[in-house]
SEBAKOL-529503 format. One record per residue (C-alpha): residue in three letters; x, y, z. Coordinates in steps of 0.001 Angstrom, whole numbers, padded with zeros to 6 digits, always signed. Each point is the difference from the previous one (the first is absolute). Layout:
<recs>
alaXYZ ...
</recs>
This chain:
<recs>
met-019059-015982+000951 ala+002045-003029-000984 ile+003428-000766-000151 lys+000529-001138-003954 thr+001393-003600-000446 val+002657-000518-002769 ala-002859-001324-002473 gln-001861+003195+000555 tyr+003120+002611-001009 ile+001090-001686-002607 glu-003822-000623-001500 ser-000313+004092+000797 ile+002711+001153-001895 arg-001139-001504-003359 asp-001517+003169-001707 lys+000495+002048-002692 arg+003112+002123+001005 glu+002225+000736-002596 val+003531-001584+000782 trp+003296-000437-002599 ile+002848-001832+000336 asp+002597-000718-002650 gly-002161+001785-002591 glu-003034-002019+000352 arg-003610+000549+002267 val-000288-002343+002553 glu-003580-001346-000438 asp+000407-002491+003661 leu+002574+001559+002607 thr-000413-003546+001836 thr+001234-001780-003013 his+002379+002191-001160 pro+003579-001805+000292 his+001594+003498+001902 ile-003257+001654+001228 arg-000971-002949+001524 thr+003329-000144+002062 ala-001402+003800+001303 val-003316-002212+000910 glu+001510-002136+001920 met+001425+002656+002147 gly-002915+001576+000619 ala-001979-002974+001288 met+002420-000543+002373 asp-001712+002620+002011 tyr-003107-001768-000430 ala+001469-003496+001036 ile+001663+001481+003176 ala-003225+001950+001452 gln-001906-003606-000567 asp+002497-001802+001941 pro-001085-000468+003737 arg+003715+000379+001029 tyr+000222+003613-001261 arg-003642+001257+000962 asp+000814+001845+003032 leu+002969+002039-002070 met-002044+000378-003405 ile-003560+000377+001316 glu-001883+003099+001899 ile-003256-000024+000765 asp-002097+003179-000056 glu-002489+001552+002599 lys-002760-001846-001977 gly+001838-003511+000907 glu+000764-000322-003916 pro+003566-001264-001172 tyr+002313+001874-002060 his+003321+000285-000782 phe+002041+001601+002511 cys+002150+002022-002234 phe-002978+002121-001018 lys-000299+001297+003619 pro+001476+003389+000535 met+003318+000297+001461 met-000994+001410+003304 thr+002480-000923+002641 arg+003626-001643-000006 glu-001600-003667+000203 asp-001480+000435-003225 leu+003019+000664-001375 met+002213-002486+001260 arg-003100-002499-000639 lys+000298+001037-003981 arg+003785-000526-000021 glu-000572-003302+001079 val-002683-000652-002454 val+002377+001175-002727 gln+002850-002618+001520 val-002479-003075+000098 thr-001040+000885-003393 ala+003580+000663-001425 arg+001154-003265+001916 thr-002449-001829-001779 cys+000851+001718-003697 phe+003942-001003+000121 gly+000664+004001+001251 met-001864+001432-001982 pro-003285+002518+001416 gly-002361-002177-002038 gly-003903+000292+000996 ala-002416+002291-001719 lys-000015+002680+002540 phe+003710+000949+000318 thr+000419+003593-001422 gly-003883+000939-000494 ile-000575-000156+003767 asp+003233+002670+000446 gly-001712+001796-002555 leu-003485+000267+001937 asn+001583+000698+002886 ser+001523+003152-001347 ile-003048+001091-001405 thr-001958-000315+003606 ala+002730+002106+001602 val+000124+002285-002149 thr-003503+000714-001214 arg-000975+000492+003725 arg+002716+002261+000419 met-001398+002240-003231 asp-003265-000265+001389 lys+000599+001160+003148 glu+002110+003083-001528 ile-001590+001283-002974 gly-003452-001730+000308 thr+000162-002658-002772 ser-002073-002823+000376 tyr+001667-002795-001443 ala+000658-001979+003193 pro-003277-001244+000137 arg+000373-001563-003688 val+002976-001436+000876 glu-001888-001667+002787 ala-002811-001122-001786 phe+002586-001353-002635 arg+001866-001894+002954 gln-003408-001567+001013 glu-000311-001051-003664 met+003285-002159+000166 lys-000775-001285+002980 ala-003343-001630-001033 asn+001721-001133-003082 asp+003222-001354+001296 ser+001453+002118-002433 ala+004129-000796-001620 val+000801+003670-000553 ala+003204+001773-001438 val+001133+003393+000133 ala+001253+002195-003267 val+002057+002662+001215 thr+003152+000633-002170 asp-000383+001997-003474 val+001869-000095-003203 lys+001403+003411+000754 gly+001259+000887-003232 asp+002657+002178+000182 arg+000874-000390+003638 ser+001496+003437-000164 leu-003363+001682-000631 arg-003241+000534+002614 pro-003233-001972-001604 ser-001297+002830-001183 lys+003232+001213-002058 gln+000589-003090-002043 arg+000565+000954-003129 gln-000539-003312-002356 his-003742-000272+001277 pro-001854+000486+003285 asp-000680-003630+000638 phe+003599-001166+001983 tyr-002336+000305+002866 leu-003533-000839+000810 his-002428+003133-000222 val-003115+001069-000681 val-001419+000425-003569 asp-003618+000682+000415 glu-002613+000202+003073 thr-003752-000716+000165 arg-002571+000132+003230 asp+000642-003860+000480 gly+003947-000282+000039 ile+003098+000833-002011 val+001909-001004-003050 val+003562-000793+000405 arg+002786-000899-002655 gly+003865-000766+000631 ala+001880-002873+001408 lys+001404-001643+003090 val+003117-002839+000072 his+001349-002772+001842 ile-003463-000548+001219 ser-000017-003248+001839 thr-002520-002366-000070 ser-002472+002378-001879 ala-001106-002559-002379 thr-001207-002425+002440 val-002029+001695+003125 his-003284+001427+000165 asp+000780+003882+000878 ile+003059+002343-000821 ile+000396+003164+001884 val+001331+002617-001525 ile+002100+002874+001610 pro+002699+002943-001257 thr+003669-001186-000378 arg+001122+003372+001180 ala-000782+003457+001884 met-001465+002484-002545 leu-000256+003775-000892 gln-002981+001840-000695 asp+000573+000024-003741 asp-000362-003910+000498 thr-003365-000022+001303 pro-001450-002271-002738 tyr+002280-002356+001351 ala-000722-000582+003439 leu-001943-002601+000081 ala-000697-003213+002661 phe-002630-002506-001145 ala-001001-003549-000217 val-000717-001744-003464 lys-001220-003523-000685 pro+002703-001781-002311 asp-002614-000576-002716 ala-000563+003373-000489 lys-000903+000932-003605 gly+003298+001555-001175 leu+002136-001300+002695 ile+002781-002047-001493 his+002441-002352+001956 ile+003469-000453-002431 met+001578-002605+001993 ala+003922-000295+000740 glu+001708-002921-001453 his+000632-002815+001992 glu+003745-001024-000147 val-000695-003835-000252 ala-001345-002360-002933 asp-003306-001189-000114 asp+001229-003333+000590 ala+002058+000959+003172 asn+000328-002588+003186 asp+000303-000256+003414 leu+003471-001684-000487 asp+001411+002617-002146 ser-001838+003041+001060 pro-001008-000353+003803 leu-001192+003492+000580 ala-000719+001542-003510 ala-002303-003095-000883 his-002359+001179+002654 ile+000915+003648+000678 tyr-001707+002508-002401 thr-001617+003036+001453 ser-001329+000906-003252 glu+001451+003520+000153 ser-001347+002464-002622 leu-000324+002948-002383 leu-003529+001203+000757 val-001586+002250-002446 phe-003142+002183+000780 asp-001201+000546-003716 asp-002579+002426+001177 val-001875-001900+003098 phe-002760+001088+001888 ile+000070+000266+003822 pro-003602+000414+001701 asn+000169+002811+002928 asp-000256-002638+002705 arg+003134-001646-000957 val+002053+003806-000260 phe+002231+000811+003251 leu+002032+002994-001072 lys-000672+001837-003208 gly+001788+003130-000381 glu+000743+000830+003790 trp+003669+000371-000896 arg+001637+000366+002966 tyr-000531-003049+001534 ala+000639-002082-003288 gly+003741-000735+001199 gln-001405-000603+003520 phe-002011-003365-001317 ala+003437-001462-001566 tyr+002010+001026+003250 met-002264-001877+002125 phe-000110-002959-002458 ala+003247-000023+000391 asn+000139-000467+003542 tyr-002043-003109+000548 his+001280-001552-003405 arg+003548+000265+000805 ala-000782-001590+003425 ser-001774-002828-001971 ala+003255-000352-002146 asp+002033-000038+003064 ala-002045-002717+000984 tyr-000046-002206-003003 lys+003725+000600-000981 ser+000881-001216+003702 ile-001420-003300-001534 glu+001803+000093-002921 asn+003481+000518+001575 glu-000944-003176+002020 met-000073-001978-003353 leu+003359+001473-000779 val+001861-000507+002754 gly-001544-003395+000371 ala+001198-000856-003629 ala+003293+001167+000883 ala+000720-002233+002954 leu-001094-002809-001884 met+002400+000547-003118 ala+002598+000556+002273 glu-001054-003654+002107 tyr-000361-001678-003675 asn+003229+001463-001382 gly+001502-001248+002966 ile+001743+003467+001242 ala-002904+000838+002872 lys+003483+000255+002366 ala+001782+001965-001396 pro+001137+003648+001214 his-001340+001686-002982 ile-002637-001670-000455 gln-000951+000289+003568 asp+000278+003922-000165 lys-001854+000109-003278 leu-002866-002023+001756 ala+000214+002033+003518 trp-000535+003440-002085 leu-003093-001430-002059 ala-001629-000904+003279 trp+000734+003656+001459 tyr-001378+001182-003508 thr-003400-002058+000443 glu-000419+000560+004002 thr+000552+003732-000569 thr-002268+000652-002981 asp-002566-002041+002384 ala+000599+001887+003093 leu-000186+003560-001821 gly-003397-001043-001290 arg-001498-000956+003296 ala+001470+002774+001691 ser-002145+002380-002525 cys-003368-002018+001160 phe+000833+000000+003596 asp+001433+003717+000279 cys-002851+001136-002034 ser-001424+003304-000782 glu-003513+000898+000891 asp-002318+002820-001110 arg-002431+000182+002926 glu-002319+002630-002057 leu-000490-002577-002805 gly+000167-002876+002030 val+002294-001860-001995 val+004011-001439+000879 phe+002556-000465-003242 pro+003546-001447+000308 asp+002812+002237+001470 pro+001240+001838-003608 val+003385-000049+001088 tyr+000066-003948+001049 ser-001761-001000-002947 asn+001876+001923-002426 ala+003202-001062+001671 ala-000995-003664-000169 lys-000719+000258-003538 phe+003072+002098-000963 phe+002087-002623+002182 phe-001042-003129-002032 ala+000212+001667-003358 glu+003028+001969+000591 his+001746-003789+001368 tyr-001753-001695-002403 his+002943-000716-002742 gln+002494-000679+002818 ala-002248-002831+000812 ile-000169-001146-003371 lys+003881+000140-000235 his+000286-002364+003070 leu-002836-002538-001029 val+001641-000205-003633 asp+003305-000284+001625 ile-000631-002568+002211 thr-002153-001926-002746 gly+002679+000172-002544 gly+000370+000546-003747 ile-002391-003097-000953 val-002953+002670+000934 ala+000687+001517-003451 thr+000529-003228-001478 ile-002396-002905+000994 pro-001491-002317-002571 ser-003506-000228-000134 ser-001969-002795+002157 lys-000711-001248-003778 asp+003555-001242-000311 leu-000457-001389+004219 leu-003002-001755-001176 asn+001447-001461-003108 pro+000555-003827+000452 gln+003219+000602-002767 ile+001507+002729+001771 gly-001534+000459+003125 pro+002555-002277+001756 tyr+002777+002216-000904 val-001711+002948+001372 glu-000635-001918+003115 lys+003265-000895+000034 tyr+001705+002680-000397 leu-001864+002690+001919 ala+000238-001607+003117 gly+001385+001696+002813 lys+000531-000703+003725 glu-000310-003953+000595 gly-003743-000775+001291 val-001642+002763-001785 pro-001977-000913-002717 thr+000799+001585-003439 glu-003645+000748-000349 his-000152+002116+002976 arg+003653+001829-000942 phe-001912+000573-003517 arg-003109+001038+001487 met+001846+002799+002064 ile+002182+001481-002764 lys-003241+000567-001720 leu-001511+001661+002445 val+002862+002196+000697 lys+000080+000589-004117 asp-003720+001249+000620 ile+001166+002059+003089 cys+002247+001587-002035 ser-002330+000781-003009 tyr-000426+003475-001415 phe-003630+000177+001325 met+001091-000522+003595 gln+003021+002218+000217 gly-002620+002856-002190 val-002446-000272+002048 thr+001899-000025+003339 leu+001820+003397-001219 his-003869+001284-000834 gly-002409-001613+001131 glu-001790+002190+002895 gly+001889+003265-001319 ser+003579+000402-001202 leu+003388+000599+002187 ala-000776+003839-000840 ala-003645+000181+001460 gln+001396-001940+003493 arg+002373+002866+000135 met-002200+002615-000021 ser-002497-001283+001899 ile+002836-000696+002554 arg+001284+003939-000226 ala-003393+000868+000033 thr-001496-001956+003166 ser+003323-000122+002467 asp-000400+001728+002959 trp+003178+002649-000707 ala-000876+002180+002902 arg+000737-003271+002649 tyr+003430-000234-001941 ile+000784+003498+000031 ser-000686+000367+003593 ala+002350-003068+000616 ala+002932+001700-001773 lys-000998+003154+001605 arg+000116-001162+003465 ala+003440-001831-000213 ala+001585+003066-001682 gly-001113+001768+002835 ile-002383+002297-002210 arg-003258+001217+002291 glu-003236-000499-001954 glu-003157+002384+001102 lys-002149-002770-001094 pro+002105-003573-000213 his-002052-002837-001041 pro-002142-001682+002518 ser+002278-002582+000169 tyr+003198+002014+001379 gly-001898+002975+001462 ser-000552-001776+003095 leu+003760-001669+000540 leu+001715+000349+002810 asp+003423+002397-000742 tyr+003249-002454-000071 pro+002141-000262+001370 ala-002186-000656+002925 trp+002386+001640+002717 thr-000307+003216-002203 trp-003633+000048+000633 arg+000224-000739+003487 lys+002307+002649+000707 glu-001615+002825-001634 lys-002971-001027+001870 asn+001830+000156+003350 ile-000432-004084+000376 ile+003699-000248+001001 
</recs>
């Protein structure tokens, strides 16, 4: 086993995978003007792991004394979850607030299939968990970059997978089966980093009914598998984007794909769910538990950048001491720290399944954190833009600033507070513009699950019995079996209880 170097990672993704962007097939991911940005983000995973300053955080030692990336370790304790959160945050701080790395989404998929296959094997006698462990060992040995494919394209969202009318392929499903494996057809969408990894874990996007049996699928596939087509999302900046005009967008492209399975063969040893429809939803649910906690971790870092930009723009514009600006900055700090605290709580106060030998983030806290930062994101953007000013929409190009003939005018008239270089203010305005982009706003609302998904999860996993016991106790309504948090409490007021017990 070995931890890959950056050079080894880059060389390892030069193969025959079928990747398309802007209507053209990409021959070399590492030299394409946009996809190489995604390659660079993936490479940061390997750069951080190779750095001696982060070795204790990133590297785990197996029973044979061999090193492997910590993220491949099953989450068995609270300390594992807290450490994984720190891995995400260190990587996000390195990558300008984005999750970065080569394992961000895929590891949450691995944790999902680990927990659910153990449960299936225990409850219905399948033998999927050993396949998952063999797959884990393979990825550990190869120090694999790994993605996860969850969201089906869905078609008519009012219809279940097996009831679609236009065609049966809106949800991924089995179309043929042999002694050695299965053949699948369909498509997944919003698949981050699919083109730049070594393995892709595929799980169901929803719960299924018996009629949906062919759609109840979980497996792993290589990105260069025959019939697997990566159609990449459009990049929002030009090929010649530079650091000055696009400080984020020039370096951030998580290479989301429409991932088409055109009759792709999956060998049996890579299949982790095949038709056990009652468990389909559990894969999606468990993935969401882990992945929303990961989102909470990196979003708190993204928020650090946002609130820092607001504070600097207030200073550069000379308005930092204005009461209404101080109120907005206080709100932004509250927004940032509350997101972080909720996400941290989801890992610290985690849920445990002792029979399966795993822990997972508390679903109420992790969903609350994701809902909190997404629900309030546009208010944060409103404050940021208000502090920055209308210049965020009309700022000239860096080509104007650097032009010897007109640059002096830009330098003179875009200055702010005395003592602040115009270039610093120019760069910060461009950063704010990137933070306000349609990509950042779209991914904040829908990445790691929509607001509706968080509402459903919070409603489904909240401790309603505890809430009800609290209300009944206060109203004087006796319960035969109150919640444990309330069942052993003393009566209130104390003198009433004492009188009844003949203490006074």
